[in-house]
Structure formats: C-alpha cells, structure tokens
C-alpha positions as CSV (number, residue, x, y, z in Angstrom):
1,M,0.0,0.0,0.0
2,L,1.5,3.3,-1.1
3,S,1.7,6.0,1.6
4,Q,-0.5,9.1,1.3
5,D,2.6,11.3,0.7
6,L,3.8,9.1,-2.2
7,R,0.3,9.1,-3.8
8,I,0.2,12.9,-3.7
9,V,3.7,13.1,-5.3
10,L,2.9,10.6,-8.0
11,R,-0.4,12.3,-8.8
12,D,1.2,15.7,-9.4
13,L,4.1,14.2,-11.3
14,G,1.5,12.8,-13.7
15,L,0.2,16.3,-14.3
16,V,3.7,17.7,-14.8
17,V,4.7,15.1,-17.4
18,L,1.4,15.9,-19.3
19,T,3.0,19.2,-20.2
20,V,5.5,17.5,-22.4
21,G,2.7,15.7,-24.2
22,I,1.0,19.0,-24.9
23,M,4.3,20.5,-26.2
24,A,4.9,17.5,-28.5
25,A,1.4,17.7,-29.9
26,L,1.8,21.4,-30.5
27,S,5.0,20.7,-32.4
28,L,3.3,18.5,-35.0
29,P,2.1,21.5,-37.1
30,V,5.8,22.7,-37.2
31,A,6.8,19.4,-38.8
32,A,4.0,19.6,-41.3
33,A,4.6,23.2,-42.1
34,F,8.2,22.5,-43.1
35,R,7.3,19.1,-44.7
36,E,9.6,17.3,-42.4
37,W,7.2,14.3,-42.3
38,Y,9.7,12.0,-40.6
39,A,9.4,14.0,-37.5
40,L,5.6,13.4,-37.1
41,W,6.0,9.9,-35.5
42,P,8.7,10.9,-33.0
43,F,6.6,13.8,-31.8
44,G,3.5,11.6,-31.9
45,L,5.2,8.9,-29.9
46,T,6.5,11.4,-27.4
47,A,3.0,12.7,-26.9
48,L,1.6,9.2,-26.5
49,I,4.2,8.3,-23.9
50,A,3.8,11.5,-22.0
51,F,0.0,11.3,-22.0
52,G,0.1,7.6,-21.1
53,L,2.6,8.0,-18.3
54,G,0.9,11.2,-17.0
55,L,-2.6,9.7,-16.9
56,S,-1.4,6.4,-15.4
57,L,0.1,8.4,-12.5
58,Y,-2.7,10.9,-12.2
59,L,-5.9,8.9,-12.5
60,P,-5.3,6.3,-9.8
61,F,-4.3,8.9,-7.2
62,R,-6.4,11.9,-8.3
63,R,-8.1,12.0,-4.8
64,A,-4.9,11.6,-2.9
65,G,-5.2,14.9,-1.0
66,E,-3.7,18.4,-1.2
67,A,0.0,18.9,-1.9
68,R,1.9,20.7,0.8
69,L,5.3,22.4,0.5
70,K,7.2,19.1,1.4
71,H,5.4,17.4,-1.5
72,G,5.9,20.4,-3.8
73,L,9.7,20.3,-3.3
74,L,9.8,16.6,-4.2
75,I,7.4,17.1,-7.2
76,A,9.7,20.0,-8.5
77,A,12.9,17.9,-8.1
78,L,11.5,14.8,-9.7
79,G,9.3,16.6,-12.2
80,W,12.2,18.4,-13.8
81,L,14.1,15.1,-14.2
82,L,11.0,13.3,-15.6
83,V,10.2,16.2,-18.0
84,A,13.8,16.3,-19.3
85,T,13.9,12.5,-19.8
86,V,10.7,12.4,-21.8
87,G,11.6,15.7,-23.6
88,A,14.8,14.0,-24.8
89,L,12.8,11.6,-27.0
90,P,12.3,13.9,-30.0
91,F,16.0,14.8,-30.0
92,Y,16.9,11.1,-29.9
93,L,14.3,9.6,-32.3
94,I,14.7,12.3,-35.0
95,S,18.5,12.1,-34.9
96,V,18.4,8.3,-35.1
97,R,16.1,8.6,-38.1
98,L,18.5,11.1,-39.8
99,G,21.5,8.9,-39.2
100,G,23.3,10.4,-36.2
101,G,26.9,11.4,-36.6
102,T,28.4,14.8,-36.1
103,L,25.5,16.7,-37.5
104,Y,22.9,14.8,-35.4
105,P,24.7,14.1,-32.1
106,Y,21.4,13.4,-30.2
107,A,21.5,9.9,-31.6
108,D,23.5,9.3,-28.5
109,M,20.9,9.3,-25.7
110,A,23.4,11.0,-23.3
111,N,23.6,13.9,-25.7
112,A,19.8,14.0,-26.1
113,F,19.3,14.0,-22.4
114,F,21.9,16.8,-21.9
115,E,20.2,18.9,-24.6
116,S,16.8,18.4,-23.0
117,V,18.1,19.3,-19.5
118,S,19.9,22.3,-20.9
119,G,16.7,23.4,-22.7
120,F,14.2,22.9,-19.9
121,T,16.5,24.5,-17.3
122,G,17.0,27.5,-19.6
123,T,20.7,27.0,-19.7
124,G,21.7,26.8,-23.4
125,L,24.8,24.7,-23.3
126,T,24.5,22.6,-26.4
127,M,25.7,19.3,-27.8
128,S,25.1,20.5,-31.4
129,L,28.2,21.7,-33.2
130,R,26.1,22.9,-36.2
131,P,22.7,24.0,-35.1
132,D,22.2,25.8,-38.4
133,L,22.2,22.4,-40.1
134,L,19.6,20.8,-37.8
135,P,16.1,20.3,-39.3
136,H,13.6,22.9,-38.5
137,V,11.8,20.6,-36.1
138,L,14.9,20.2,-33.9
139,Q,15.6,23.9,-34.0
140,W,12.0,24.4,-32.9
141,W,12.1,21.8,-30.1
142,R,15.3,23.3,-28.7
143,S,13.8,26.8,-28.6
144,F,10.4,25.5,-27.4
145,T,12.0,23.6,-24.4
146,E,13.8,26.8,-23.4
147,W,10.7,29.0,-23.8
148,V,8.6,26.7,-21.6
149,G,11.5,26.0,-19.2
150,G,12.2,29.7,-18.7
151,M,8.8,30.1,-17.2
152,G,8.9,26.7,-15.6
153,V,7.1,23.4,-16.4
154,I,5.2,23.5,-13.1
155,V,4.1,27.1,-13.8
156,L,2.8,25.8,-17.2
157,M,1.0,22.9,-15.5
158,L,-0.6,25.3,-13.0
159,T,-1.8,27.4,-15.8
160,L,-3.3,24.7,-18.0
161,I,-4.0,21.5,-16.2
162,A,-3.8,21.8,-12.4
163,G,-6.2,19.1,-11.1
164,P,-8.3,18.7,-7.9
165,G,-6.2,18.5,-4.8
166,T,-3.3,20.3,-6.3
167,S,-2.0,23.1,-4.1
168,A,-0.9,25.8,-6.5
169,L,0.9,27.8,-3.7
170,S,3.1,24.9,-2.6
171,L,4.1,24.0,-6.2
172,Y,4.7,27.6,-7.2
173,F,7.1,28.2,-4.3
174,A,8.7,24.8,-4.8
175,E,9.8,25.8,-8.3
176,A,11.9,28.6,-7.0
177,R,9.1,31.2,-7.5
178,G,8.3,33.7,-4.7
179,E,6.8,36.9,-6.0
180,K,3.1,37.2,-6.6
181,I,1.4,39.7,-8.8
182,H,-2.1,38.8,-7.6
183,P,-3.3,37.2,-4.4
184,S,-4.2,34.1,-6.3
185,V,-1.3,32.0,-7.6
186,V,-3.2,30.8,-10.6
187,S,-4.0,34.4,-11.5
188,T,-0.4,35.3,-11.0
189,V,1.0,32.6,-13.3
190,R,-1.6,33.5,-16.0
191,T,-0.6,37.1,-15.9
192,M,3.1,36.1,-16.1
193,W,2.3,34.0,-19.2
194,W,0.6,36.8,-21.1
195,I,3.4,39.2,-20.2
196,F,5.9,36.6,-21.3
197,A,4.0,35.9,-24.6
198,L,3.7,39.6,-25.3
199,Y,7.4,40.2,-24.8
200,T,8.2,37.2,-27.0
201,F,6.1,38.6,-29.8
202,A,7.6,42.1,-29.4
203,S,11.1,40.6,-29.4
204,A,10.5,38.6,-32.5
205,V,9.2,41.7,-34.4
206,A,12.1,43.8,-33.2
207,L,14.7,41.2,-34.3
208,W,13.0,40.9,-37.6
209,G,13.0,44.6,-38.0
210,A,16.7,44.7,-37.1
211,G,17.6,42.3,-40.0
212,M,17.0,38.7,-38.8
213,P,15.1,36.4,-41.1
214,P,11.6,35.6,-39.6
215,W,12.4,32.0,-38.5
216,E,15.6,33.1,-36.8
217,A,13.9,36.0,-35.2
218,I,11.2,33.8,-33.7
219,N,13.7,31.3,-32.3
220,H,16.0,33.9,-30.9
221,A,13.1,35.8,-29.4
222,M,11.9,32.6,-27.6
223,T,15.4,31.8,-26.3
224,G,16.2,35.4,-25.5
225,I,13.2,36.5,-23.4
226,S,13.4,33.1,-21.6
227,T,17.2,33.9,-20.9
228,G,17.9,30.5,-22.4
229,G,20.4,31.3,-25.1
230,F,20.1,28.5,-27.7
231,S,21.0,29.9,-31.1
232,L,20.6,28.7,-34.6
233,W,24.3,29.4,-35.4
234,P,27.5,27.9,-34.1
235,D,28.9,31.4,-33.4
236,S,25.6,32.5,-31.8
237,I,24.8,36.2,-32.3
238,G,28.3,36.8,-33.6
239,H,27.1,35.3,-36.9
240,Y,25.2,38.5,-37.7
241,D,27.9,41.0,-36.8
242,S,25.1,43.6,-36.4
243,I,25.2,46.2,-33.7
244,V,21.5,46.8,-34.2
245,I,20.7,43.2,-33.5
246,E,23.0,43.3,-30.5
247,L,21.3,46.4,-29.1
248,V,17.8,44.8,-29.5
249,L,19.0,41.6,-27.7
250,L,20.6,43.7,-24.9
251,V,17.1,45.0,-24.1
252,V,15.5,41.6,-24.5
253,M,18.1,39.9,-22.2
254,F,17.7,42.6,-19.6
255,A,13.9,42.3,-19.8
256,G,14.1,38.6,-19.2
257,A,16.2,39.1,-16.1
258,V,13.7,41.5,-14.5
259,S,11.0,40.2,-12.2
260,F,7.6,39.7,-13.8
261,A,6.0,41.7,-10.9
262,V,8.1,44.7,-11.9
263,H,7.1,44.4,-15.5
264,Y,3.5,44.3,-14.4
265,Q,4.1,47.5,-12.3
266,A,5.8,49.2,-15.3
267,M,2.8,48.5,-17.5
268,Q,0.6,50.2,-14.8
269,R,2.9,53.1,-13.8
270,G,5.4,53.5,-16.6
271,L,9.2,52.9,-16.9
272,V,9.9,54.6,-13.6
273,A,8.8,51.4,-11.9
274,F,12.1,49.8,-13.1
275,W,14.2,52.3,-11.3
276,K,12.1,52.4,-8.2
277,D,12.5,48.6,-7.7
278,L,15.5,47.9,-5.5
279,Q,16.4,44.7,-7.2
280,T,16.1,46.0,-10.7
281,R,18.2,49.1,-9.8
282,W,21.0,46.9,-8.3
283,L,20.8,44.7,-11.4
284,L,21.3,47.7,-13.7
285,L,24.2,49.1,-11.6
286,L,25.9,45.7,-11.4
287,L,25.6,45.3,-15.1
288,L,27.2,48.7,-15.7
289,A,30.0,48.0,-13.3
290,G,30.7,44.6,-14.8
291,V,30.7,45.9,-18.3
292,G,33.1,48.7,-17.2
293,L,35.6,46.3,-15.7
294,L,35.4,43.7,-18.4
295,G,35.9,46.4,-21.1
296,L,39.1,47.5,-19.3
297,E,40.3,43.9,-19.2
298,N,39.5,43.4,-22.9
299,L,41.7,46.2,-23.9
300,H,44.4,43.5,-23.9
301,T,42.6,41.9,-26.8
302,Y,40.6,44.5,-28.7
303,P,40.7,48.2,-29.5
304,L,38.7,50.5,-27.3
305,G,35.4,50.6,-29.1
306,L,35.3,46.9,-29.8
307,A,36.5,46.0,-26.3
308,Y,33.5,47.6,-24.8
309,R,31.1,46.3,-27.5
310,K,32.2,42.8,-26.8
311,A,32.2,43.4,-23.0
312,A,28.7,44.8,-23.0
313,F,27.1,41.9,-24.9
314,Q,29.0,39.1,-23.1
315,Y,28.6,40.5,-19.6
316,V,24.9,41.3,-20.0
317,S,24.5,37.8,-21.5
318,A,26.3,36.2,-18.6
319,M,24.6,38.1,-15.7
320,T,21.1,37.8,-17.2
321,C,21.9,34.1,-17.6
322,T,21.0,34.2,-21.3
323,G,24.1,32.7,-22.9
324,F,24.1,34.4,-26.3
325,G,27.6,35.3,-27.5
326,T,29.3,37.5,-30.0
327,A,32.9,36.5,-29.2
328,D,34.9,33.4,-28.6
329,V,35.6,33.7,-24.9
330,S,37.9,30.7,-24.8
331,G,40.7,33.1,-26.0
332,W,40.0,35.7,-23.3
333,T,42.2,36.3,-20.3
334,D,41.7,34.3,-17.1
335,A,40.6,37.6,-15.4
336,A,38.0,38.2,-18.1
337,K,36.6,34.6,-17.7
338,L,36.5,35.0,-13.9
339,L,34.6,38.3,-14.2
340,L,32.1,36.6,-16.5
341,S,31.9,33.7,-14.0
342,L,31.1,36.2,-11.2
343,G,28.3,37.6,-13.2
344,M,26.9,34.1,-13.9
345,V,27.0,33.3,-10.2
346,I,25.1,36.4,-9.2
347,G,22.5,36.1,-11.9
348,G,19.3,38.1,-12.5
349,A,16.4,39.2,-10.4
350,A,14.2,36.8,-8.3
351,G,10.9,36.4,-10.0
352,S,12.4,36.5,-13.5
353,T,13.5,33.7,-15.9
354,A,17.2,34.2,-15.0
355,G,19.3,31.9,-12.9
356,G,22.2,32.4,-10.4
357,I,21.9,33.1,-6.7
358,K,19.8,36.2,-7.6
359,V,20.5,39.9,-7.1
360,I,18.2,40.2,-4.1
361,R,20.2,37.7,-2.1
362,L,23.4,39.7,-2.9
363,V,21.7,42.9,-1.8
364,L,20.6,41.2,1.5
365,L,24.1,40.0,2.2
366,V,25.7,43.4,1.4
367,R,23.1,45.3,3.5
368,G,23.4,42.6,6.2
369,V,27.1,43.3,6.7
370,S,26.4,47.0,7.3
371,W,23.5,46.1,9.6
372,R,25.7,43.7,11.7
373,F,28.3,46.4,12.1
374,R,25.7,48.9,13.3
375,K,24.4,46.3,15.8
376,I,27.9,45.8,17.1
377,V,28.5,49.5,17.8
378,S,25.0,50.2,19.1
379,P,24.0,49.7,22.8
380,A,22.9,46.2,23.7
381,S,19.4,47.4,24.4
382,A,19.0,49.4,21.2
383,L,16.7,48.1,18.4
384,V,18.5,48.3,15.1
385,P,16.1,47.7,12.1
386,M,17.5,47.0,8.7
387,R,16.3,49.0,5.7
388,L,15.8,47.1,2.4
389,G,14.6,49.5,-0.3
390,D,11.4,51.1,1.0
391,A,10.9,48.3,3.6
392,V,12.1,48.4,7.1
393,L,12.8,44.9,8.6
394,S,12.7,44.2,12.3
395,E,15.7,42.6,13.8
396,Q,14.0,39.2,13.9
397,D,12.9,39.4,10.3
398,A,16.3,40.7,9.1
399,S,18.1,37.8,10.9
400,R,15.7,35.3,9.4
401,R,16.1,36.6,5.8
402,L,19.9,36.9,6.2
403,E,20.1,33.3,7.5
404,E,18.1,32.0,4.5
405,A,20.1,34.0,2.0
406,A,23.5,32.9,3.5
407,L,22.4,29.3,3.7
408,L,21.3,29.2,0.0
409,V,24.5,31.0,-1.2
410,F,26.6,28.6,0.8
411,L,24.9,25.5,-0.6
412,W,25.0,27.0,-4.1
413,L,28.7,27.6,-3.9
414,G,29.2,24.1,-2.4
415,F,27.6,22.4,-5.4
416,L,29.6,24.6,-7.7
417,V,32.8,23.4,-6.1
418,V,31.7,19.8,-6.4
419,G,31.1,20.3,-10.1
420,I,34.4,22.0,-10.6
421,F,36.2,19.1,-8.8
422,V,34.6,16.5,-11.0
423,L,35.2,18.3,-14.2
424,L,38.9,18.9,-13.3
425,H,39.2,15.1,-13.4
426,T,37.2,14.5,-16.6
427,V,38.1,17.2,-19.1
428,P,41.3,17.2,-21.2
429,P,44.3,18.8,-19.4
430,S,44.5,21.6,-22.0
431,F,41.7,23.3,-20.1
432,K,42.8,25.5,-17.2
433,L,41.1,26.0,-13.8
434,S,39.6,29.2,-15.0
435,D,38.0,27.4,-17.9
436,V,36.5,24.7,-15.6
437,I,35.2,27.4,-13.2
438,F,33.6,29.2,-16.1
439,E,31.9,26.1,-17.5
440,V,30.5,24.9,-14.2
441,A,29.3,28.4,-13.3
442,S,27.7,28.7,-16.7
443,A,25.9,25.3,-16.1
444,Q,24.7,26.0,-12.5
445,G,23.9,29.6,-13.3
446,N,21.7,28.3,-16.2
447,V,23.6,30.6,-18.6
448,G,25.0,28.6,-21.5
449,L,28.2,30.4,-22.4
450,S,31.0,28.0,-23.0
451,C,34.8,28.1,-23.3
452,G,34.8,24.9,-25.4
453,I,34.5,22.2,-22.7
454,T,30.9,21.3,-23.6
455,H,31.2,19.0,-26.6
456,P,29.3,15.9,-27.8
457,K,32.5,13.8,-27.3
458,M,33.1,14.9,-23.7
459,A,33.1,12.2,-21.1
460,T,29.7,10.9,-20.0
461,L,30.5,11.6,-16.4
462,A,31.3,15.2,-17.3
463,K,27.9,15.5,-19.2
464,L,26.0,14.1,-16.3
465,T,27.8,16.4,-13.8
466,L,26.9,19.5,-15.8
467,C,23.3,18.1,-16.1
468,F,23.3,17.9,-12.3
469,N,24.6,21.4,-11.9
470,M,22.0,22.7,-14.4
471,W,19.2,20.9,-12.4
472,V,20.5,22.1,-9.1
473,G,20.8,25.7,-10.3
474,R,17.3,25.8,-11.8
475,L,15.7,24.5,-8.7
476,E,17.8,26.6,-6.3
477,I,19.1,23.7,-4.2
478,I,16.4,23.1,-1.6
479,P,14.1,20.7,-3.6
480,V,17.2,18.7,-4.5
481,L,18.2,18.4,-0.9
482,M,14.6,17.4,0.0
483,L,14.8,14.6,-2.6
484,L,18.1,13.4,-1.4
485,R,16.8,13.4,2.2
486,S,13.7,11.5,1.2
487,L,15.8,8.7,-0.4
488,F,16.9,7.7,3.1
489,R,14.0,8.8,5.2
490,R,10.2,9.0,4.9
491,I,8.6,12.2,3.7
492,E,8.1,14.3,6.8
C-alpha cells in the first residue's frame, strides 16, 4: 500500500509530465509546415508516452489529497528530471532517423538528455556543433523547451491542467518562485504567461526589423526572453555582426532578467517602476560595473570601441543568464573569464527567468554586513532595524532573511565546487582551472556560455555532472536536498 505522501507526489508528477505531451502535440504542425514528415511519428510517440505516463500516474491517485510544501519540493525535483527525460525523446528519435553522426549528435541518448536538460532548465549549453544544419523541427524543439523551461514546467502545469487536490501555492514556491502579482497563484501565473508571450512577440518583431530572417527572429526571441540562449548558429549572435541586433538583444536579455512583478508594475505606472524597484536598480548598476571592468580587461585583446562592445554583450548575456555570445571567450584572459563567472554566479532578479543566486540575495548579504556592524557599535538594548529598499525589517525578520540567503548561497557555492572538482578530473588537461570554473558556473547559473569544454565527445561523467549542476541551479538547491533526504527517510 502506497503512503498518502507518495500518492500525492505521483499524482502531481503525472500532471507535470502531461505538459511534455502537450508540447509534443503542438510541435506536429511545425513538422507539417516544413514538410519534415519523418518528425511526425517521433513527436506523436513522445505525446503518447507523455499522456500515457501522465494519466497512469494521475488517475489512480487523483483524490490523494492536497499537496503541501514538502510534497511540492519533491514534485519539483523529480518533475524536472522526468520532463527532461521524456523531452529528450524527440531529440533522440529524430536524430536516429537522420543517421546520427556529427550533424545529429542526439542519436547518443546521453547527448539527447543533456540537450533536453539544458533546454528545460533554460541553460543553453549545447551538444550541437552545427545547429544551423539541424532540421527545423529540432531547431524548434530546442527553442520550445527553453521557452517553456524559462517560465517553468510547473508554472505551465498550474496554468493549464492543475487538477483537484493540487496546491498551487506549494508547487509555485517549490519551483523557486516567490513573488506574486495577484493574491491568487493561478491568476499570477496566467498574468506572467501573457506578459511573457507579449514580450516574446515584441522581441521577434524587433529582431525581424533589425535584420534577422523571420524564422531566426522567432527562435532567438523565444530563447532570448526566456534567458535560455540556444542559437541557430555555431557562433551564436556573432554570426550577424550587427550592432542593431545586439542592441535589441541587450534590451531583450535585460527584460528577461527583471521580475515579472516589476514588468506588471511598469505596465501600470510607466518605466519609472524599473528604477524604483530595489532589485532592478541593483541589477542595472551591477551590469554597468561589470561591463566597465570587463571592457578594461578586454583592452588586452581588442581596440577601445570593440573591447566595450564585446564586453557589454558578453557580460549582460552572462549576468542575465542568457548565454548568447558575440565572441569566442575561450581566448580571453583568465581575469575576463572570472569576471564573467562572477556575473553568472550572481544572476538576475528573483521572479524572473534568470538563474544564479539572484540579485536580491546579494543585496541582502551586502546590507546585512552593514547592519551587523551597526548592531555591534549600538548599545545592547538598542533596536536596530534593517532597511531594504522602502521596507524596514525588524531585527527578527532581518536575521531570518539573512540566514536564508546565507544558507542558500553557501549551498549554491558548495555544489559549484563539487562540479568543478569532478570536471577537473574528466576534461582534457588543455583546459585550465579558469575554464572549468567558467563552464560549471555557466551550467549551474543556467547561462549557456562555453569556453569549449561542452562538446558531444566529452566524457559521459562530465555530461551528467553538468546536467546535475543545471538541475540544481534551476531548482535553487532546496528541492534537490529534500529529494536526497527522502531517499533515506520518509517524507516528513
């Protein structure tokens, strides 16, 4: 007899995997539109497997009870792995049908799984050496996984198919979402989706107007606003060598790294809402500081104007966790790579599609240092509140929030070190420590920039390690720890 807790988890996992079936079904018209008929059965089979697995999990346990936060954490951790596994099927089946080899590396299931994890986590590290030579259906599936993954598969499930007993609040918070636009979580996620869809459409139109062909504009808009970074070209945005396209994408990447709640406020009150928001203001200032420092470092490699053009695009891409590129960073100095790594670790705003530890946690830790010093020099009986933007936190609330931020940052850096250690023992010795730090930070920050380590021929252990880092980074640690704990103890 299955426990009540397990029945709840299995039921909601069934709902989560149904989203992949919906995605595969929606991809059938793309195959038909481009007359890539061989892709119909892989998408159809993926849809059947996803619907069959989803309903077999959901229907027997549909009255299992309401999911609480402990269930939501497990559902998030397992759900992302399940979605990535089923989502790898189109990559694998279509590549096998086309003969595999260098052009279609996903005929190796490890590569297909890696690409699926990278897509759904919004990372953008890729196994494809020539994405421009992939069939349209695979280009589409790569972009579609990032577009859905940027918002979150659980967010999509809550929007479309949340069933009776499902606790929207528990699942929403379990997927590393915190900010609410409306009191209702379902209303919040639906508002987020229409903002996201509107920005995707506007980005595609802007890129088309800047000179991209329509198909490329659609794909780059989907992977840009989701801060995913899959591109249709081996040299990413550098292929276009267009300052207009780069300027458009700078705006798109920044928009993707700003909280949806702030976007909603800006639609109500105007652009001043961006500057009034503490987290967005810090994000902008950190971007400017990073671009300034990286531009100075790049003077070793480029003339002044080009140094800052390359620095601006690469640093914004890194810190917003998008992963588009206009330069081969493998030839940059160690200091430049470490600056980019720092940006990838910090990441974008909480409540956005970006990864990293999030700007608000950095703000909390920086303000917390000042607050602690003030407490030290103040009389023991004095009450020392902490100011965070317009909010004034009590000592108890400030201590709690600082503890949470410090714990998550510590765990985040701990998993980063584990990934670095494994990769140092699995990549060719030609790669330096700065390269390994860069690659692991890119994976765990869900960025997608690469210095050449990620490759279809890399060791399977290295691929799985980066998959683990991408998964951990997307879920922000806690659901993963809950899953590991539950493997040895009952759900409590």
